[in-house]
PDB file with SEQRES, HELIX, SHEET and CRYST1 records, atoms N, CA, C and O in Angstrom:
SEQRES   1 A   84  MET LEU GLU GLY LYS ALA ARG VAL GLU ASP THR ASP MET          
SEQRES   2 A   84  PRO ALA ARG MET GLN ALA ALA ALA THR SER ALA ALA SER          
SEQRES   3 A   84  ARG ALA LEU ASP LEU PHE ASP GLU PHE ASP LYS ARG TYR          
SEQRES   4 A   84  GLY VAL GLY TRP GLN CYS VAL VAL GLY ALA ASN PHE GLY          
SEQRES   5 A   84  CYS PHE PHE THR HIS THR SER GLY THR PHE ILE TYR PHE          
SEQRES   6 A   84  SER LEU GLU ARG LEU SER PHE LEU LEU PHE LYS ALA ALA          
SEQRES   7 A   84  ALA ALA ILE ALA ALA SER                                      
HELIX    1 AA1 ALA A   15  LEU A   31  1                                  17    
HELIX    2 AA2 GLU A   34  TYR A   39  1                                   6    
HELIX    3 AA3 ALA A   78  ILE A   81  5                                   4    
SHEET    1 AA1 3 TRP A  43  GLY A  48  0                                        
SHEET    2 AA1 3 LEU A  70  LYS A  76 -1                                        
SHEET    3 AA1 3 ILE A  63  LEU A  67 -1                                        
CRYST1    1.000    1.000    1.000  90.00  90.00  90.00 P 1           1          
ATOM      1  N   MET A   1     -71.373-171.499 -70.136  1.00  0.00           N  
ATOM      2  CA  MET A   1     -70.509-171.323 -71.288  1.00  0.00           C  
ATOM      3  C   MET A   1     -69.134-171.903 -71.002  1.00  0.00           C  
ATOM      4  O   MET A   1     -68.833-173.007 -71.456  1.00  0.00           O  
ATOM      5  N   LEU A   2     -68.297-171.195 -70.268  1.00  0.00           N  
ATOM      6  CA  LEU A   2     -66.974-171.691 -69.923  1.00  0.00           C  
ATOM      7  C   LEU A   2     -67.008-172.279 -68.529  1.00  0.00           C  
ATOM      8  O   LEU A   2     -67.561-171.671 -67.612  1.00  0.00           O  
ATOM      9  N   GLU A   3     -66.438-173.427 -68.363  1.00  0.00           N  
ATOM     10  CA  GLU A   3     -66.443-174.106 -67.063  1.00  0.00           C  
ATOM     11  C   GLU A   3     -65.055-174.008 -66.425  1.00  0.00           C  
ATOM     12  O   GLU A   3     -64.053-173.838 -67.120  1.00  0.00           O  
ATOM     13  N   GLY A   4     -65.011-174.117 -65.120  1.00  0.00           N  
ATOM     14  CA  GLY A   4     -63.734-174.153 -64.424  1.00  0.00           C  
ATOM     15  C   GLY A   4     -63.337-172.830 -63.828  1.00  0.00           C  
ATOM     16  O   GLY A   4     -64.027-171.820 -63.971  1.00  0.00           O  
ATOM     17  N   LYS A   5     -62.208-172.859 -63.157  1.00  0.00           N  
ATOM     18  CA  LYS A   5     -61.680-171.691 -62.456  1.00  0.00           C  
ATOM     19  C   LYS A   5     -60.799-170.863 -63.393  1.00  0.00           C  
ATOM     20  O   LYS A   5     -60.072-171.408 -64.224  1.00  0.00           O  
ATOM     21  N   ALA A   6     -60.875-169.553 -63.247  1.00  0.00           N  
ATOM     22  CA  ALA A   6     -60.039-168.655 -64.055  1.00  0.00           C  
ATOM     23  C   ALA A   6     -58.570-168.892 -63.734  1.00  0.00           C  
ATOM     24  O   ALA A   6     -58.214-169.150 -62.584  1.00  0.00           O  
ATOM     25  N   ARG A   7     -57.724-168.805 -64.744  1.00  0.00           N  
ATOM     26  CA  ARG A   7     -56.287-168.930 -64.577  1.00  0.00           C  
ATOM     27  C   ARG A   7     -55.690-167.552 -64.798  1.00  0.00           C  
ATOM     28  O   ARG A   7     -55.655-167.061 -65.926  1.00  0.00           O  
ATOM     29  N   VAL A   8     -55.220-166.924 -63.725  1.00  0.00           N  
ATOM     30  CA  VAL A   8     -54.640-165.593 -63.812  1.00  0.00           C  
ATOM     31  C   VAL A   8     -53.228-165.724 -64.385  1.00  0.00           C  
ATOM     32  O   VAL A   8     -52.386-166.418 -63.815  1.00  0.00           O  
ATOM     33  N   GLU A   9     -52.975-165.068 -65.494  1.00  0.00           N  
ATOM     34  CA  GLU A   9     -51.672-165.129 -66.166  1.00  0.00           C  
ATOM     35  C   GLU A   9     -50.656-164.175 -65.534  1.00  0.00           C  
ATOM     36  O   GLU A   9     -49.477-164.505 -65.407  1.00  0.00           O  
ATOM     37  N   ASP A  10     -51.125-162.996 -65.142  1.00  0.00           N  
ATOM     38  CA  ASP A  10     -50.252-161.986 -64.543  1.00  0.00           C  
ATOM     39  C   ASP A  10     -51.143-160.975 -63.827  1.00  0.00           C  
ATOM     40  O   ASP A  10     -52.228-160.658 -64.314  1.00  0.00           O  
ATOM     41  N   THR A  11     -50.707-160.476 -62.700  1.00  0.00           N  
ATOM     42  CA  THR A  11     -51.513-159.510 -61.967  1.00  0.00           C  
ATOM     43  C   THR A  11     -50.682-158.776 -60.930  1.00  0.00           C  
ATOM     44  O   THR A  11     -49.637-159.255 -60.490  1.00  0.00           O  
ATOM     45  N   ASP A  12     -51.167-157.612 -60.551  1.00  0.00           N  
ATOM     46  CA  ASP A  12     -50.649-156.942 -59.366  1.00  0.00           C  
ATOM     47  C   ASP A  12     -51.806-156.555 -58.446  1.00  0.00           C  
ATOM     48  O   ASP A  12     -51.642-155.735 -57.542  1.00  0.00           O  
ATOM     49  N   MET A  13     -52.989-157.158 -58.688  1.00  0.00           N  
ATOM     50  CA  MET A  13     -54.179-156.899 -57.879  1.00  0.00           C  
ATOM     51  C   MET A  13     -54.148-157.723 -56.593  1.00  0.00           C  
ATOM     52  O   MET A  13     -53.588-158.818 -56.554  1.00  0.00           O  
ATOM     53  N   PRO A  14     -54.764-157.171 -55.539  1.00  0.00           N  
ATOM     54  CA  PRO A  14     -54.972-157.971 -54.337  1.00  0.00           C  
ATOM     55  C   PRO A  14     -55.886-159.174 -54.652  1.00  0.00           C  
ATOM     56  O   PRO A  14     -56.690-159.115 -55.583  1.00  0.00           O  
ATOM     57  N   ALA A  15     -55.761-160.237 -53.890  1.00  0.00           N  
ATOM     58  CA  ALA A  15     -56.503-161.481 -54.150  1.00  0.00           C  
ATOM     59  C   ALA A  15     -57.999-161.264 -54.193  1.00  0.00           C  
ATOM     60  O   ALA A  15     -58.675-161.830 -55.053  1.00  0.00           O  
ATOM     61  N   ARG A  16     -58.543-160.451 -53.280  1.00  0.00           N  
ATOM     62  CA  ARG A  16     -60.003-160.231 -53.269  1.00  0.00           C  
ATOM     63  C   ARG A  16     -60.459-159.516 -54.538  1.00  0.00           C  
ATOM     64  O   ARG A  16     -61.531-159.824 -55.060  1.00  0.00           O  
ATOM     65  N   MET A  17     -59.681-158.582 -55.039  1.00  0.00           N  
ATOM     66  CA  MET A  17     -60.031-157.876 -56.259  1.00  0.00           C  
ATOM     67  C   MET A  17     -59.945-158.822 -57.459  1.00  0.00           C  
ATOM     68  O   MET A  17     -60.776-158.752 -58.364  1.00  0.00           O  
ATOM     69  N   GLN A  18     -58.946-159.703 -57.468  1.00  0.00           N  
ATOM     70  CA  GLN A  18     -58.825-160.705 -58.531  1.00  0.00           C  
ATOM     71  C   GLN A  18     -60.063-161.598 -58.548  1.00  0.00           C  
ATOM     72  O   GLN A  18     -60.604-161.885 -59.616  1.00  0.00           O  
ATOM     73  N   ALA A  19     -60.509-162.033 -57.387  1.00  0.00           N  
ATOM     74  CA  ALA A  19     -61.679-162.901 -57.296  1.00  0.00           C  
ATOM     75  C   ALA A  19     -62.917-162.155 -57.816  1.00  0.00           C  
ATOM     76  O   ALA A  19     -63.744-162.747 -58.509  1.00  0.00           O  
ATOM     77  N   ALA A  20     -63.049-160.888 -57.493  1.00  0.00           N  
ATOM     78  CA  ALA A  20     -64.184-160.091 -57.976  1.00  0.00           C  
ATOM     79  C   ALA A  20     -64.126-159.958 -59.497  1.00  0.00           C  
ATOM     80  O   ALA A  20     -65.150-160.077 -60.169  1.00  0.00           O  
ATOM     81  N   ALA A  21     -62.941-159.715 -60.039  1.00  0.00           N  
ATOM     82  CA  ALA A  21     -62.788-159.537 -61.494  1.00  0.00           C  
ATOM     83  C   ALA A  21     -63.118-160.828 -62.238  1.00  0.00           C  
ATOM     84  O   ALA A  21     -63.851-160.797 -63.226  1.00  0.00           O  
ATOM     85  N   THR A  22     -62.601-161.934 -61.788  1.00  0.00           N  
ATOM     86  CA  THR A  22     -62.853-163.204 -62.489  1.00  0.00           C  
ATOM     87  C   THR A  22     -64.301-163.638 -62.337  1.00  0.00           C  
ATOM     88  O   THR A  22     -64.867-164.221 -63.261  1.00  0.00           O  
ATOM     89  N   SER A  23     -64.910-163.365 -61.191  1.00  0.00           N  
ATOM     90  CA  SER A  23     -66.320-163.693 -60.988  1.00  0.00           C  
ATOM     91  C   SER A  23     -67.210-162.837 -61.912  1.00  0.00           C  
ATOM     92  O   SER A  23     -68.138-163.356 -62.533  1.00  0.00           O  
ATOM     93  N   ALA A  24     -66.929-161.551 -61.998  1.00  0.00           N  
ATOM     94  CA  ALA A  24     -67.704-160.665 -62.884  1.00  0.00           C  
ATOM     95  C   ALA A  24     -67.555-161.090 -64.335  1.00  0.00           C  
ATOM     96  O   ALA A  24     -68.532-161.073 -65.084  1.00  0.00           O  
ATOM     97  N   ALA A  25     -66.349-161.472 -64.747  1.00  0.00           N  
ATOM     98  CA  ALA A  25     -66.122-161.919 -66.127  1.00  0.00           C  
ATOM     99  C   ALA A  25     -66.908-163.196 -66.413  1.00  0.00           C  
ATOM    100  O   ALA A  25     -67.490-163.340 -67.488  1.00  0.00           O  
ATOM    101  N   SER A  26     -66.926-164.114 -65.462  1.00  0.00           N  
ATOM    102  CA  SER A  26     -67.654-165.358 -65.634  1.00  0.00           C  
ATOM    103  C   SER A  26     -69.152-165.098 -65.778  1.00  0.00           C  
ATOM    104  O   SER A  26     -69.802-165.685 -66.643  1.00  0.00           O  
ATOM    105  N   ARG A  27     -69.696-164.233 -64.947  1.00  0.00           N  
ATOM    106  CA  ARG A  27     -71.121-163.895 -65.033  1.00  0.00           C  
ATOM    107  C   ARG A  27     -71.436-163.215 -66.368  1.00  0.00           C  
ATOM    108  O   ARG A  27     -72.456-163.503 -66.993  1.00  0.00           O  
ATOM    109  N   ALA A  28     -70.559-162.317 -66.795  1.00  0.00           N  
ATOM    110  CA  ALA A  28     -70.784-161.616 -68.068  1.00  0.00           C  
ATOM    111  C   ALA A  28     -70.783-162.604 -69.237  1.00  0.00           C  
ATOM    112  O   ALA A  28     -71.604-162.489 -70.147  1.00  0.00           O  
ATOM    113  N   LEU A  29     -69.882-163.558 -69.215  1.00  0.00           N  
ATOM    114  CA  LEU A  29     -69.838-164.560 -70.296  1.00  0.00           C  
ATOM    115  C   LEU A  29     -71.116-165.381 -70.336  1.00  0.00           C  
ATOM    116  O   LEU A  29     -71.620-165.704 -71.412  1.00  0.00           O  
ATOM    117  N   ASP A  30     -71.636-165.716 -69.170  1.00  0.00           N  
ATOM    118  CA  ASP A  30     -72.880-166.486 -69.115  1.00  0.00           C  
ATOM    119  C   ASP A  30     -74.054-165.685 -69.657  1.00  0.00           C  
ATOM    120  O   ASP A  30     -74.964-166.252 -70.262  1.00  0.00           O  
ATOM    121  N   LEU A  31     -74.043-164.383 -69.448  1.00  0.00           N  
ATOM    122  CA  LEU A  31     -75.168-163.543 -69.852  1.00  0.00           C  
ATOM    123  C   LEU A  31     -75.070-163.005 -71.270  1.00  0.00           C  
ATOM    124  O   LEU A  31     -76.096-162.817 -71.924  1.00  0.00           O  
ATOM    125  N   PHE A  32     -73.872-162.756 -71.755  1.00  0.00           N  
ATOM    126  CA  PHE A  32     -73.723-161.977 -72.982  1.00  0.00           C  
ATOM    127  C   PHE A  32     -72.931-162.665 -74.077  1.00  0.00           C  
ATOM    128  O   PHE A  32     -71.929-162.129 -74.550  1.00  0.00           O  
ATOM    129  N   ASP A  33     -73.368-163.841 -74.481  1.00  0.00           N  
ATOM    130  CA  ASP A  33     -72.731-164.504 -75.620  1.00  0.00           C  
ATOM    131  C   ASP A  33     -73.587-164.422 -76.875  1.00  0.00           C  
ATOM    132  O   ASP A  33     -73.490-165.257 -77.775  1.00  0.00           O  
ATOM    133  N   GLU A  34     -74.426-163.396 -76.910  1.00  0.00           N  
ATOM    134  CA  GLU A  34     -75.403-163.218 -77.988  1.00  0.00           C  
ATOM    135  C   GLU A  34     -74.767-163.160 -79.368  1.00  0.00           C  
ATOM    136  O   GLU A  34     -75.250-163.819 -80.289  1.00  0.00           O  
ATOM    137  N   PHE A  35     -73.707-162.394 -79.535  1.00  0.00           N  
ATOM    138  CA  PHE A  35     -73.105-162.241 -80.861  1.00  0.00           C  
ATOM    139  C   PHE A  35     -72.504-163.542 -81.354  1.00  0.00           C  
ATOM    140  O   PHE A  35     -72.633-163.870 -82.534  1.00  0.00           O  
ATOM    141  N   ASP A  36     -71.844-164.298 -80.471  1.00  0.00           N  
ATOM    142  CA  ASP A  36     -71.308-165.600 -80.882  1.00  0.00           C  
ATOM    143  C   ASP A  36     -72.423-166.529 -81.333  1.00  0.00           C  
ATOM    144  O   ASP A  36     -72.269-167.249 -82.320  1.00  0.00           O  
ATOM    145  N   LYS A  37     -73.540-166.521 -80.625  1.00  0.00           N  
ATOM    146  CA  LYS A  37     -74.669-167.384 -80.988  1.00  0.00           C  
ATOM    147  C   LYS A  37     -75.294-166.948 -82.307  1.00  0.00           C  
ATOM    148  O   LYS A  37     -75.614-167.787 -83.150  1.00  0.00           O  
ATOM    149  N   ARG A  38     -75.469-165.653 -82.489  1.00  0.00           N  
ATOM    150  CA  ARG A  38     -76.142-165.148 -83.696  1.00  0.00           C  
ATOM    151  C   ARG A  38     -75.246-165.079 -84.919  1.00  0.00           C  
ATOM    152  O   ARG A  38     -75.684-165.381 -86.029  1.00  0.00           O  
ATOM    153  N   TYR A  39     -73.975-164.676 -84.720  1.00  0.00           N  
ATOM    154  CA  TYR A  39     -73.119-164.353 -85.854  1.00  0.00           C  
ATOM    155  C   TYR A  39     -71.821-165.153 -85.915  1.00  0.00           C  
ATOM    156  O   TYR A  39     -70.916-164.792 -86.667  1.00  0.00           O  
ATOM    157  N   GLY A  40     -71.711-166.228 -85.141  1.00  0.00           N  
ATOM    158  CA  GLY A  40     -70.521-167.073 -85.165  1.00  0.00           C  
ATOM    159  C   GLY A  40     -69.493-166.619 -84.131  1.00  0.00           C  
ATOM    160  O   GLY A  40     -69.587-165.522 -83.582  1.00  0.00           O  
ATOM    161  N   VAL A  41     -68.520-167.476 -83.880  1.00  0.00           N  
ATOM    162  CA  VAL A  41     -67.534-167.220 -82.845  1.00  0.00           C  
ATOM    163  C   VAL A  41     -66.471-166.222 -83.301  1.00  0.00           C  
ATOM    164  O   VAL A  41     -66.304-165.969 -84.495  1.00  0.00           O  
ATOM    165  N   GLY A  42     -65.760-165.666 -82.329  1.00  0.00           N  
ATOM    166  CA  GLY A  42     -64.637-164.791 -82.619  1.00  0.00           C  
ATOM    167  C   GLY A  42     -64.845-163.345 -82.244  1.00  0.00           C  
ATOM    168  O   GLY A  42     -63.980-162.517 -82.530  1.00  0.00           O  
ATOM    169  N   TRP A  43     -65.955-163.003 -81.614  1.00  0.00           N  
ATOM    170  CA  TRP A  43     -66.247-161.623 -81.259  1.00  0.00           C  
ATOM    171  C   TRP A  43     -65.424-161.176 -80.065  1.00  0.00           C  
ATOM    172  O   TRP A  43     -65.216-161.934 -79.118  1.00  0.00           O  
ATOM    173  N   GLN A  44     -64.961-159.945 -80.121  1.00  0.00           N  
ATOM    174  CA  GLN A  44     -64.186-159.320 -79.057  1.00  0.00           C  
ATOM    175  C   GLN A  44     -64.896-158.039 -78.652  1.00  0.00           C  
ATOM    176  O   GLN A  44     -65.444-157.325 -79.492  1.00  0.00           O  
ATOM    177  N   CYS A  45     -64.879-157.756 -77.354  1.00  0.00           N  
ATOM    178  CA  CYS A  45     -65.518-156.533 -76.855  1.00  0.00           C  
ATOM    179  C   CYS A  45     -64.617-155.870 -75.827  1.00  0.00           C  
ATOM    180  O   CYS A  45     -64.152-156.514 -74.887  1.00  0.00           O  
ATOM    181  N   VAL A  46     -64.379-154.597 -76.010  1.00  0.00           N  
ATOM    182  CA  VAL A  46     -63.599-153.792 -75.058  1.00  0.00           C  
ATOM    183  C   VAL A  46     -64.511-152.683 -74.569  1.00  0.00           C  
ATOM    184  O   VAL A  46     -65.127-151.979 -75.369  1.00  0.00           O  
ATOM    185  N   VAL A  47     -64.599-152.526 -73.248  1.00  0.00           N  
ATOM    186  CA  VAL A  47     -65.456-151.513 -72.655  1.00  0.00           C  
ATOM    187  C   VAL A  47     -64.626-150.708 -71.664  1.00  0.00           C  
ATOM    188  O   VAL A  47     -63.902-151.283 -70.851  1.00  0.00           O  
ATOM    189  N   GLY A  48     -64.723-149.409 -71.724  1.00  0.00           N  
ATOM    190  CA  GLY A  48     -63.994-148.589 -70.773  1.00  0.00           C  
ATOM    191  C   GLY A  48     -64.255-147.119 -70.980  1.00  0.00           C  
ATOM    192  O   GLY A  48     -64.908-146.704 -71.937  1.00  0.00           O  
ATOM    193  N   ALA A  49     -63.721-146.338 -70.048  1.00  0.00           N  
ATOM    194  CA  ALA A  49     -63.889-144.897 -70.118  1.00  0.00           C  
ATOM    195  C   ALA A  49     -62.729-144.231 -70.856  1.00  0.00           C  
ATOM    196  O   ALA A  49     -62.869-143.109 -71.342  1.00  0.00           O  
ATOM    197  N   ASN A  50     -61.591-144.911 -70.941  1.00  0.00           N  
ATOM    198  CA  ASN A  50     -60.421-144.315 -71.574  1.00  0.00           C  
ATOM    199  C   ASN A  50     -59.464-145.441 -71.975  1.00  0.00           C  
ATOM    200  O   ASN A  50     -58.749-145.971 -71.124  1.00  0.00           O  
ATOM    201  N   PHE A  51     -59.443-145.809 -73.245  1.00  0.00           N  
ATOM    202  CA  PHE A  51     -58.551-146.865 -73.696  1.00  0.00           C  
ATOM    203  C   PHE A  51     -58.171-146.635 -75.156  1.00  0.00           C  
ATOM    204  O   PHE A  51     -58.836-145.904 -75.890  1.00  0.00           O  
ATOM    205  N   GLY A  52     -57.097-147.274 -75.542  1.00  0.00           N  
ATOM    206  CA  GLY A  52     -56.665-147.265 -76.927  1.00  0.00           C  
ATOM    207  C   GLY A  52     -56.530-148.708 -77.377  1.00  0.00           C  
ATOM    208  O   GLY A  52     -56.373-149.606 -76.550  1.00  0.00           O  
ATOM    209  N   CYS A  53     -56.591-148.935 -78.678  1.00  0.00           N  
ATOM    210  CA  CYS A  53     -56.579-150.313 -79.163  1.00  0.00           C  
ATOM    211  C   CYS A  53     -56.124-150.344 -80.615  1.00  0.00           C  
ATOM    212  O   CYS A  53     -56.428-149.438 -81.392  1.00  0.00           O  
ATOM    213  N   PHE A  54     -55.401-151.384 -80.970  1.00  0.00           N  
ATOM    214  CA  PHE A  54     -55.060-151.663 -82.368  1.00  0.00           C  
ATOM    215  C   PHE A  54     -55.431-153.102 -82.613  1.00  0.00           C  
ATOM    216  O   PHE A  54     -55.042-153.975 -81.838  1.00  0.00           O  
ATOM    217  N   PHE A  55     -56.176-153.378 -83.674  1.00  0.00           N  
ATOM    218  CA  PHE A  55     -56.621-154.736 -83.946  1.00  0.00           C  
ATOM    219  C   PHE A  55     -56.892-154.910 -85.429  1.00  0.00           C  
ATOM    220  O   PHE A  55     -57.007-153.933 -86.169  1.00  0.00           O  
ATOM    221  N   THR A  56     -56.992-156.148 -85.854  1.00  0.00           N  
ATOM    222  CA  THR A  56     -57.400-156.491 -87.206  1.00  0.00           C  
ATOM    223  C   THR A  56     -58.759-157.161 -87.099  1.00  0.00           C  
ATOM    224  O   THR A  56     -58.953-158.063 -86.285  1.00  0.00           O  
ATOM    225  N   HIS A  57     -59.693-156.717 -87.920  1.00  0.00           N  
ATOM    226  CA  HIS A  57     -61.047-157.266 -87.835  1.00  0.00           C  
ATOM    227  C   HIS A  57     -61.537-157.723 -89.202  1.00  0.00           C  
ATOM    228  O   HIS A  57     -61.012-157.328 -90.242  1.00  0.00           O  
ATOM    229  N   THR A  58     -62.548-158.556 -89.163  1.00  0.00           N  
ATOM    230  CA  THR A  58     -63.211-159.003 -90.378  1.00  0.00           C  
ATOM    231  C   THR A  58     -64.058-157.852 -90.919  1.00  0.00           C  
ATOM    232  O   THR A  58     -64.777-157.197 -90.165  1.00  0.00           O  
ATOM    233  N   SER A  59     -63.972-157.615 -92.190  1.00  0.00           N  
ATOM    234  CA  SER A  59     -64.717-156.534 -92.813  1.00  0.00           C  
ATOM    235  C   SER A  59     -66.226-156.644 -92.506  1.00  0.00           C  
ATOM    236  O   SER A  59     -66.822-157.716 -92.617  1.00  0.00           O  
ATOM    237  N   GLY A  60     -66.812-155.520 -92.124  1.00  0.00           N  
ATOM    238  CA  GLY A  60     -68.235-155.487 -91.837  1.00  0.00           C  
ATOM    239  C   GLY A  60     -68.616-155.921 -90.435  1.00  0.00           C  
ATOM    240  O   GLY A  60     -69.789-156.183 -90.167  1.00  0.00           O  
ATOM    241  N   THR A  61     -67.628-156.004 -89.521  1.00  0.00           N  
ATOM    242  CA  THR A  61     -67.936-156.500 -88.159  1.00  0.00           C  
ATOM    243  C   THR A  61     -67.430-155.574 -87.065  1.00  0.00           C  
ATOM    244  O   THR A  61     -67.253-156.020 -85.931  1.00  0.00           O  
ATOM    245  N   PHE A  62     -67.191-154.311 -87.359  1.00  0.00           N  
ATOM    246  CA  PHE A  62     -66.598-153.381 -86.401  1.00  0.00           C  
ATOM    247  C   PHE A  62     -67.596-152.296 -86.025  1.00  0.00           C  
ATOM    248  O   PHE A  62     -68.269-151.736 -86.890  1.00  0.00           O  
ATOM    249  N   ILE A  63     -67.690-151.999 -84.722  1.00  0.00           N  
ATOM    250  CA  ILE A  63     -68.461-150.862 -84.259  1.00  0.00           C  
ATOM    251  C   ILE A  63     -67.776-150.282 -83.014  1.00  0.00           C  
ATOM    252  O   ILE A  63     -67.297-151.021 -82.153  1.00  0.00           O  
ATOM    253  N   TYR A  64     -67.740-148.963 -82.939  1.00  0.00           N  
ATOM    254  CA  TYR A  64     -67.205-148.252 -81.781  1.00  0.00           C  
ATOM    255  C   TYR A  64     -68.254-147.212 -81.409  1.00  0.00           C  
ATOM    256  O   TYR A  64     -68.594-146.353 -82.222  1.00  0.00           O  
ATOM    257  N   PHE A  65     -68.767-147.287 -80.186  1.00  0.00           N  
ATOM    258  CA  PHE A  65     -69.824-146.351 -79.784  1.00  0.00           C  
ATOM    259  C   PHE A  65     -69.719-146.042 -78.296  1.00  0.00           C  
ATOM    260  O   PHE A  65     -69.009-146.722 -77.554  1.00  0.00           O  
ATOM    261  N   SER A  66     -70.438-145.007 -77.874  1.00  0.00           N  
ATOM    262  CA  SER A  66     -70.429-144.592 -76.468  1.00  0.00           C  
ATOM    263  C   SER A  66     -71.843-144.617 -75.910  1.00  0.00           C  
ATOM    264  O   SER A  66     -72.810-144.316 -76.611  1.00  0.00           O  
ATOM    265  N   LEU A  67     -71.945-144.978 -74.652  1.00  0.00           N  
ATOM    266  CA  LEU A  67     -73.175-144.864 -73.874  1.00  0.00           C  
ATOM    267  C   LEU A  67     -72.783-144.197 -72.567  1.00  0.00           C  
ATOM    268  O   LEU A  67     -71.963-144.715 -71.809  1.00  0.00           O  
ATOM    269  N   GLU A  68     -73.389-143.024 -72.315  1.00  0.00           N  
ATOM    270  CA  GLU A  68     -72.991-142.261 -71.134  1.00  0.00           C  
ATOM    271  C   GLU A  68     -71.485-141.987 -71.201  1.00  0.00           C  
ATOM    272  O   GLU A  68     -71.005-141.425 -72.186  1.00  0.00           O  
ATOM    273  N   ARG A  69     -70.747-142.373 -70.177  1.00  0.00           N  
ATOM    274  CA  ARG A  69     -69.300-142.110 -70.143  1.00  0.00           C  
ATOM    275  C   ARG A  69     -68.461-143.310 -70.591  1.00  0.00           C  
ATOM    276  O   ARG A  69     -67.232-143.233 -70.593  1.00  0.00           O  
ATOM    277  N   LEU A  70     -69.099-144.402 -70.965  1.00  0.00           N  
ATOM    278  CA  LEU A  70     -68.345-145.596 -71.392  1.00  0.00           C  
ATOM    279  C   LEU A  70     -68.301-145.706 -72.906  1.00  0.00           C  
ATOM    280  O   LEU A  70     -69.265-145.380 -73.599  1.00  0.00           O  
ATOM    281  N   SER A  71     -67.174-146.167 -73.399  1.00  0.00           N  
ATOM    282  CA  SER A  71     -67.010-146.453 -74.826  1.00  0.00           C  
ATOM    283  C   SER A  71     -66.975-147.959 -75.024  1.00  0.00           C  
ATOM    284  O   SER A  71     -66.457-148.696 -74.185  1.00  0.00           O  
ATOM    285  N   PHE A  72     -67.537-148.412 -76.154  1.00  0.00           N  
ATOM    286  CA  PHE A  72     -67.627-149.834 -76.474  1.00  0.00           C  
ATOM    287  C   PHE A  72     -66.990-150.061 -77.837  1.00  0.00           C  
ATOM    288  O   PHE A  72     -67.281-149.355 -78.802  1.00  0.00           O  
ATOM    289  N   LEU A  73     -66.126-151.047 -77.898  1.00  0.00           N  
ATOM    290  CA  LEU A  73     -65.510-151.460 -79.151  1.00  0.00           C  
ATOM    291  C   LEU A  73     -65.877-152.916 -79.334  1.00  0.00           C  
ATOM    292  O   LEU A  73     -65.528-153.755 -78.503  1.00  0.00           O  
ATOM    293  N   LEU A  74     -66.577-153.224 -80.411  1.00  0.00           N  
ATOM    294  CA  LEU A  74     -67.007-154.588 -80.694  1.00  0.00           C  
ATOM    295  C   LEU A  74     -66.563-154.939 -82.103  1.00  0.00           C  
ATOM    296  O   LEU A  74     -66.800-154.180 -83.043  1.00  0.00           O  
ATOM    297  N   PHE A  75     -65.915-156.096 -82.249  1.00  0.00           N  
ATOM    298  CA  PHE A  75     -65.468-156.527 -83.565  1.00  0.00           C  
ATOM    299  C   PHE A  75     -65.253-158.032 -83.566  1.00  0.00           C  
ATOM    300  O   PHE A  75     -65.085-158.660 -82.521  1.00  0.00           O  
ATOM    301  N   LYS A  76     -65.261-158.587 -84.766  1.00  0.00           N  
ATOM    302  CA  LYS A  76     -64.963-160.006 -84.937  1.00  0.00           C  
ATOM    303  C   LYS A  76     -63.540-160.108 -85.428  1.00  0.00           C  
ATOM    304  O   LYS A  76     -63.161-159.495 -86.425  1.00  0.00           O  
ATOM    305  N   ALA A  77     -62.764-160.889 -84.716  1.00  0.00           N  
ATOM    306  CA  ALA A  77     -61.344-161.043 -85.050  1.00  0.00           C  
ATOM    307  C   ALA A  77     -61.184-161.648 -86.432  1.00  0.00           C  
ATOM    308  O   ALA A  77     -61.935-162.546 -86.810  1.00  0.00           O  
ATOM    309  N   ALA A  78     -60.215-161.163 -87.183  1.00  0.00           N  
ATOM    310  CA  ALA A  78     -59.983-161.626 -88.542  1.00  0.00           C  
ATOM    311  C   ALA A  78     -59.632-163.116 -88.565  1.00  0.00           C  
ATOM    312  O   ALA A  78     -60.055-163.821 -89.481  1.00  0.00           O  
ATOM    313  N   ALA A  79     -58.888-163.606 -87.605  1.00  0.00           N  
ATOM    314  CA  ALA A  79     -58.500-165.008 -87.563  1.00  0.00           C  
ATOM    315  C   ALA A  79     -59.670-165.930 -87.272  1.00  0.00           C  
ATOM    316  O   ALA A  79     -59.567-167.140 -87.475  1.00  0.00           O  
ATOM    317  N   ALA A  80     -60.780-165.383 -86.800  1.00  0.00           N  
ATOM    318  CA  ALA A  80     -61.940-166.209 -86.434  1.00  0.00           C  
ATOM    319  C   ALA A  80     -62.703-166.722 -87.660  1.00  0.00           C  
ATOM    320  O   ALA A  80     -63.552-167.602 -87.517  1.00  0.00           O  
ATOM    321  N   ILE A  81     -62.432-166.206 -88.844  1.00  0.00           N  
ATOM    322  CA  ILE A  81     -63.166-166.635 -90.025  1.00  0.00           C  
ATOM    323  C   ILE A  81     -63.000-168.114 -90.259  1.00  0.00           C  
ATOM    324  O   ILE A  81     -63.976-168.794 -90.578  1.00  0.00           O  
ATOM    325  N   ALA A  82     -61.795-168.639 -90.111  1.00  0.00           N  
ATOM    326  CA  ALA A  82     -61.548-170.050 -90.321  1.00  0.00           C  
ATOM    327  C   ALA A  82     -62.301-170.914 -89.325  1.00  0.00           C  
ATOM    328  O   ALA A  82     -62.651-172.051 -89.641  1.00  0.00           O  
ATOM    329  N   ALA A  83     -62.560-170.397 -88.123  1.00  0.00           N  
ATOM    330  CA  ALA A  83     -63.246-171.161 -87.080  1.00  0.00           C  
ATOM    331  C   ALA A  83     -64.751-171.120 -87.234  1.00  0.00           C  
ATOM    332  O   ALA A  83     -65.444-171.949 -86.645  1.00  0.00           O  
ATOM    333  N   SER A  84     -65.282-170.182 -88.007  1.00  0.00           N  
ATOM    334  CA  SER A  84     -66.750-170.009 -88.114  1.00  0.00           C  
ATOM    335  C   SER A  84     -67.406-171.124 -88.875  1.00  0.00           C  
ATOM    336  O   SER A  84     -68.625-171.120 -89.047  1.00  0.00           O  
TER     337      SER A  84                                                      
END                                                                             
C-alpha cells in the first residue's frame, strides 16, 4: 500500500520503540485497507482503551464499538467525499 520509510513528525519515544510503532503501522496498513477498497478512500480508525476524540464525518459512515477492553472508532472523513 504505502511505500517508503515512515517520517516521524514529533516524538519523545526511544528509537527502538519508534521503530516498533512504525513497523506495526506499516504491517497494519498492508493487512487492513478493506474499507478503502470496498467503500472508497478517507476512512479513519482510532483504537484504544481510553481516548477522546472530536471529528467531522460523512453521514452514515460512523461507528463506535468495543471488543473486550478496546474501543474502536471508525468513520469516513467529511473532506474525503471530494476524493472518492
